[in-house]
C-alpha positions in Angstrom: 120.5 42.6 128.7 120.9 40.6 125.5 117.7 39.4 124.0 118.5 36.4 121.8 116.2 34.1 119.8 115.5 30.4 120.6 117.1 27.7 118.4 113.7 26.6 117.1 112.9 30.1 115.9 116.3 30.5 114.3 115.6 27.3 112.3 112.2 28.7 111.3 113.8 31.9 110.0 116.2 29.9 107.7 113.3 28.2 106.1 111.4 31.5 105.4 110.0 31.8 101.9 111.6 34.2 99.4 109.5 36.9 97.8 109.9 39.1 94.7 111.4 42.2 96.5 115.1 42.4 97.4 116.6 44.4 100.2 120.4 45.2 100.2 121.9 46.2 103.6 125.3 47.9 103.9 127.1 48.3 107.2 130.0 50.6 107.9 131.3 52.3 111.0 133.4 55.3 111.8 136.1 54.5 114.3 139.1 56.3 115.8 142.1 56.4 113.3 144.8 54.3 114.9 147.5 56.1 112.9 146.6 59.6 113.7 143.8 62.1 114.5 140.2 61.9 113.4 138.2 58.8 112.4 138.2 56.3 109.6 135.5 54.1 108.0 135.5 50.3 108.4 133.2 47.8 106.7 131.4 45.5 109.1 131.7 42.0 107.8 130.2 38.8 109.2 127.3 40.6 110.9 123.9 39.0 110.9 121.0 41.1 109.5 117.3 40.2 109.8 114.2 41.6 108.1 111.4 41.2 110.6 107.7 41.9 109.6 106.9 43.6 112.9 108.6 45.8 115.5 110.4 43.4 117.9 110.9 46.1 120.5 107.2 46.7 120.8 106.7 43.0 121.4 109.4 42.9 124.1 108.0 46.0 125.7 104.5 44.6 125.8 105.7 41.3 127.4 107.8 43.3 129.9 104.7 45.3 130.9 102.6 42.2 131.3 105.3 40.4 133.3 105.0 43.0 136.0 108.4 42.7 137.5 110.8 45.4 136.0 114.1 44.4 134.5 117.1 44.8 136.9 118.8 48.0 136.0 122.5 48.7 135.7 123.5 50.9 138.7 124.5 54.4 137.7 127.7 54.0 139.8 128.7 50.9 137.7 128.1 52.8 134.5 130.4 55.6 135.7 133.1 53.1 136.8 132.9 51.4 133.4 133.4 54.8 131.7 136.5 55.3 133.8 137.8 51.9 132.6 137.1 52.8 129.0 139.0 56.1 129.4 141.9 54.3 131.1 142.1 51.8 128.2 142.2 54.6 125.7 145.1 56.2 127.6 146.9 52.8 127.6 146.3 52.4 123.9 147.7 55.8 123.2 150.8 55.0 125.3 151.2 51.7 123.4 151.0 53.4 120.0 153.6 56.0 121.2 156.0 53.2 122.3 155.5 51.3 119.0 156.2 54.4 117.0 159.5 55.0 118.8 160.5 51.3 118.5 159.7 51.3 114.7 161.6 54.6 114.2 164.7 53.2 116.0 164.5 50.0 113.8 164.3 52.1 110.6 167.2 54.3 111.7 169.3 51.3 112.7 168.8 49.7 109.2 169.8 53.0 107.5 172.9 53.5 109.7 174.1 50.0 108.8 174.3 51.1 105.1 176.4 54.3 105.8 180.1 54.9 106.4 180.6 55.8 110.0 182.8 58.7 109.1 180.3 60.3 106.8 178.2 63.4 107.8 175.0 61.6 107.1 176.0 58.9 109.6 176.7 61.4 112.3 173.4 63.2 111.8 171.4 60.0 111.8 173.3 58.6 114.8 172.5 61.7 116.8 168.8 61.3 115.8 168.9 57.6 116.8 170.3 58.5 120.3 167.5 61.1 120.8 164.8 58.6 120.0 166.6 55.9 122.0 166.5 58.2 125.0 162.7 58.5 124.7 162.1 54.7 124.5 162.6 54.0 128.2 160.2 56.8 129.2 157.6 55.5 126.7 158.0 51.9 128.1 157.4 53.2 131.6 154.3 55.2 130.5 153.0 52.1 128.8 153.4 50.1 132.0 151.9 52.8 134.2 148.8 53.2 132.0 148.3 49.5 131.8 148.5 49.1 135.6 145.9 51.8 136.1 143.6 50.3 133.4 143.9 46.8 134.8 143.2 47.9 138.4 140.0 49.7 137.3 138.9 46.8 135.1 139.3 44.2 137.8 137.2 46.4 140.1 134.2 46.3 137.7 134.3 42.7 136.5 132.6 41.2 139.5 129.9 43.9 139.7 129.2 43.6 135.9 128.9 39.8 136.2 126.5 40.1 139.1 124.2 42.5 137.2 124.4 40.4 134.0 123.3 37.2 135.9 120.3 39.1 137.4 119.3 40.4 134.0 119.7 37.0 132.3 117.7 35.2 134.9 115.0 37.8 134.7 114.9 37.6 130.9 114.7 33.7 131.0 111.5 34.1 133.0 110.0 37.2 131.4 110.5 36.0 127.8 110.1 32.3 128.2 107.4 32.2 125.5 108.9 34.9 123.1 109.6 32.3 120.4 106.0 31.3 120.2 104.8 34.9 120.3 107.1 35.8 117.4 106.1 32.8 115.3 102.4 33.5 115.8 102.8 37.1 114.9 104.7 36.4 111.7 102.1 33.8 110.6 99.3 36.2 111.3 100.9 38.9 109.2 101.6 36.5 106.3 105.0 38.1 105.6 108.5 36.7 105.4 111.2 36.8 108.1 114.6 36.3 106.6 118.2 36.8 107.6 121.6 37.1 105.9 125.2 37.9 106.9 127.3 40.8 105.6 130.2 39.9 103.4 133.8 41.2 103.3 132.5 44.4 101.8 130.0 45.0 104.6 127.0 44.1 102.4 124.2 41.7 103.0 122.2 40.7 99.9 120.8 37.7 98.1 119.2 36.3 101.3 117.1 39.3 101.9 114.3 38.6 99.5 110.8 39.2 100.9 107.2 39.9 99.9 106.4 43.6 99.7 105.2 45.1 103.0 106.3 46.8 106.2 109.5 45.4 107.8 112.1 46.3 110.4 115.9 45.9 109.7 117.4 44.4 112.8 121.1 44.0 113.6 123.5 44.4 116.4 127.3 44.9 116.6 129.3 44.4 119.7 132.1 46.8 120.7 134.4 46.7 123.7 132.0 48.4 126.2 128.8 48.9 124.3 126.8 47.4 121.4 125.3 49.2 118.4 121.6 48.2 117.9 119.5 48.8 114.8 115.8 48.3 114.5 114.8 50.4 111.6 111.4 50.4 109.9 111.3 50.2 106.1 108.6 49.7 103.4 109.5 47.1 100.9 108.0 47.4 97.4 108.6 45.5 94.2 111.0 46.6 91.5 114.5 47.8 92.1 116.3 46.6 95.2 115.9 48.7 98.3 119.3 49.7 99.9 119.5 50.4 103.6 122.7 51.7 105.2 123.4 50.9 108.8 125.9 53.3 110.4 126.7 54.7 113.8 124.4 57.6 113.1 121.2 55.5 112.9 122.1 53.0 115.6 121.3 53.0 119.3 124.4 52.6 121.5 123.7 50.4 124.5 125.8 49.4 127.5 127.2 45.9 127.2 128.1 44.0 130.4 
């Protein structure tokens, strides 16, 4: 269930007063290496980061308890089926990369062959290699089609169930958190601290807009992936002086199911 802020509260955040202390937030993520084994680091740009002077999760939990009716849960069976979809997509992606590698290799060999004398030894060797790769292309295309068909069938089977649960959760949240904007605003005013936001740049850094009065804050951000979202709500203590740098990575994020 995605908990978003009302427009009025968003406008209030933009007008938050600046303070003497600066916070710098960096965001990077380890992802599978598309060109081989292992992982690689990517910088997360255009991600909104907020400094909030209280723990928003505590407020949400308190309101949820007071509301009385529990949030509709995602059925365990649906979570398992979505995991199968994710695995099937990974298999399709691997088959697609294999097909693309063979296609690109054939293109490169073809270009080199065009520069060689057909009677030369180099031409004969490369032409034999070209035929070997060409023989693998059809099999790779069939594997790509097979894995896509399997992925698509599994995905179609979960779309309606996911939509149904999401509607139930959204309707519940509309009722349970109808007054969340007012609660947040009153809590900020009572604390007398700033609530600011900024967006990471092309280097995955948010700075300049994260100037606040010294005090206790929570760094809040979220990043959507294909099947899950990464969620950060990290407590920090802001003091005057040198900028405080906070790194948001997969290791200090919560990974949540995204419908």
